[in-house]
N, C-alpha and C positions, 0 to 999 in steps of 0.2 A: 387722277381726276382726267379721263378721257379725252380728246381732240373736242369729239364733238357735243359733248356737255357743258365743255369751255362756253360752245359757241352760242348753244341753245339754251345757254344759262340765266339771259337778261330777256326780259320783252321787253322789244323795241316794237318802235312807231312807221305807219307805213312812211315811206319814202316819197312826199308831198314833190308836187309843183315838177318843173323842166329846170333842166342848170347845164351850164355847157361844163361844170366844174366837177371834178371827182375828188375821191377820199380814197386814201390804200389805210386801213389801219391795221397796226401792228401789232399783235397781243404778245406779249412776252408772259407769259404763264408761272407761274412759279414766283412773282414779286423781287424783283429786281434791289438789292441795296441800295440804296442812293447815294450810302457816302463809301461805295466803294466804285461809284460810278461815274455820276454826275453834277455832285453837290458834297465833296471832299470837306473833311476838317483836319489840313494836316498839322495844323497845332495842336488837337485835341490829343489827351490820355492814349495811349497805344491802344486799350481796350475800346476805346472809339473812332479811333481814326483805322485802324484797322494796317492788314498788310499793305500795301497799294500806295504809290505814289502819284501825286497830279503832275499833270505834264500841259505845257502851253499851245493852247489852241491859233489858231491865224488870225484870231479878235485879241485885243489885246483888253486884257484884264478875266477873261475866260478862260478858265482849267475843267479840264475834266481827268479821268483817271485812264496812267497808262495803257492800260488794257484798251483805249481804243485810239491807237497814232493814225490810223485815216480819217474816222472823224473827227481827230484835233484838226486838220488841214479842213474839215467842210464844216468851224462855225460860222462862219457868214452864211452860211445854205438854212440853219435850224434856231428854235427857241426853245432857252432851257426853262420850264415852269418848276419852280423848284417847293415851292408852298403847297403842293396837294394834298389836300388829307378827307378821309370819308371817317363816320362812328357807324358802319356795320361792325358786324363781329370777325374780327381777327380771323375767318377763316377762306379758302380759296374760292368756295362755290359762294357765300352770301358776298364777299367783296367784288366777285367778275361781277355780281348781279349789279351790284351796286354802280360801279364802273359803267355797264352798258347800258345802262335802264336808258332810253331818251334817244340811242341814235337810229338812224335809217333802220328800216328792215332788210334792207335788200343787202344782204351777206352772200358774196362770195367766193367758196372758198378757193385761195388763190392759185392750191397746188392742183387742182381739176385738170387734167392735161386736155380733156374733152371740150372744155369749155372755149380752148384755142383752135376748136375742128378740126382735135385730133392731132393738132402741133406736136409734135417729142423733144423738141430744140430745148434746150438748155444753155445756160453759159457760165463758164468756169470761173468767172469773173465775181460771180457772187457766191464761191463756194460749192462744191459738189457735194453736200449736204441737203437735206428736206428744205431748210428754213431760207439757204439761200435761192435754191432753184423755185420757192413758190413765192419770193422777193422778183424774182425773172419774171416769173408769169401773172406776178398782180402788173406789175409793169405791161405786159403785153394785154392783158384782159381792159387796162384801162387804155391803150392806144386802141381797143377794140370798140370802145365805146359803153364800157363798165364804170357805172358811178362812185359805186361805193361796194370797197373789195377788203374782205376781213383776210391776214396772213399772221396763223398761227404758230411761234416759233419752235411747239414741240409738241408731241402727240398727246406726251403724259407727262405728269409731273413724279409720281413714286417710280423709284430705279429707272430713273433715268438722272443725267446731269444735265440741270437745270440752274432757272435762277433761284433753285430752293435751296438755299445753304445751310441748313440748320446746323450743318457739320459733324452728323450723325445717320447711318442708313435705317432706311434707304433712300434719304436723301442726301443731298452734293455737300463735297467740302467746298469751303470758301474759294481755295485753289483754282478750282472752275473757271471761276472767274478770268482768268490768268491764259489758261491751259487749253480749254476749251469754247465755252459760251462767250466769250470778250471776244476773241478773235471772229469766232462766227459772228456774231452779230454786226461788228466794225466791218468785217468785210461784204455783206450782205446790205448794210445800209448805207452805206457808202458810194458804194457800187449802184444802188436806186436812184439816189439824187444824183449822180453823175447821168447816169440815163435819161431821166425827168427831164434833168436842163439841156443835156445834148438836143435831146426832140422836141425842144420847146413846151414840153409841157408842166413842167414844175411850177409855174407861173396860175395853173389853172387846178394843181393838184395837189391837196394837202396830205401830206404822211405824218401820220398822227403813231406817236410810237407811248403805249404805255402797257406797265403790269395791274398787279391788282390792287397792291397796296408797297410798300419797303419793308424795309428791316430793323431789326434793332437797332439803337442808338449803340449799345455794350457788346461787345462780341461773349457768346455764352460760353460755358466750361467747354464745351466741344469744340471750340474756338471756330465756330458758323455766330450768326444771327437770324432771330426768328421775327415772327411775321409781326409789322409795323405799319398800322393805317394811318397813323396819327400825323406823318408826313413823307411825303416821297417827292419823287423828280416825274414826270414825263418830258417828251418831246416833239415839237411840230415844227414841223416844215414847208414851203411851198403852199400853194391856195390862198395867194394872199399876205401871208404871217411875215414880216420884216424879220431875218435871219440876222445872226450875233447880237442878238441881247438875253438877258435875263428878266425873267416876271417873278418877284415873288423871293424871299428867303427863308432859311429856318432858321432858327438859334443855334448854340456856338459847337450845338452838339447833336442835329439832326433830330433833335427831339421832337419838336411843334414848328410849326409855321410863326417867321417872325414876324413877316406881313406880310402885305396880297393873299391871303388866303384863297384859296381855290377848292372848290368843289365839284362831282362826278359832274354836277348840273352844269356848273360855269363851264364844265370842257364840252358836256351835250353842246353846250349854244353856241361856243365857240368854233365849232365842228361844222353846225347850221349854218354856223352866218359866212364860215366859210364856201359852203356848198350854194350860198345863195336861194336858201329853201327857207320857210317861216322856222323861227325860234321856240323854241321851249321856256317856259317861264322866267328862267333864271339868266341874270345877264353873262352875255358874250363878254370875255377876256379885246374887246376893245382895242387897247394898247397895243397889242401885239398886231395887228395890224397894218398894213404901210399906209 
């Protein structure tokens, strides 16, 4: 699936009203495995817990994967929502549409240098890769007054190293989380939160980071994980969200939400609440806010 198809997959609602708040939406194409990133199950059998170990963060009681050492120092700034689920078919296009439906329509591709008046500036601390520089340019766009900016982590899912770790070609091996994808995300995400905070923009800029689904609780015969929309984790930081918290939980194998189940409609309403614009029909996650 191409980047443009990913961004255009969902019908969006108009950006209603005026707001002094902004949102940067990080789209993690391919579907990150919650079990290997932000909702690890270290006490589960080996075919469930996977190859990575959890590490402590700077918030007591919150652990994430060892593939995110920089994020571990940022836990006071973000919330983990560990009980997201949907009932769309477990295919990329259908799940993308489900996750993006109801979000504001002003999606500005954050990698478009011309949106910054032709400025070619890059930032090495975000990582010299397309995702890192898109995150940096998202920061610049918010500084310039944009209210809703999207960053697609990958241009393609097929024949490219992504979160889509089926373990067999043309998809990715799970080892890429440690070797490529994890470090790429860890570097750019942490730099983005740092810069927003340093510029006094984190309080008014929501950074919402999500894939289209999670991955299967059990590792498949190829050593990877397949699509799983029944339970997964997303992150929210800034924009009035209280960092250092976990909302909801999954069961012992990461198969289903155990408490506080969250739908894409709840997430859309939460983003609207952060932006201070009229909310769609579903209830926002009020407990996330300060």
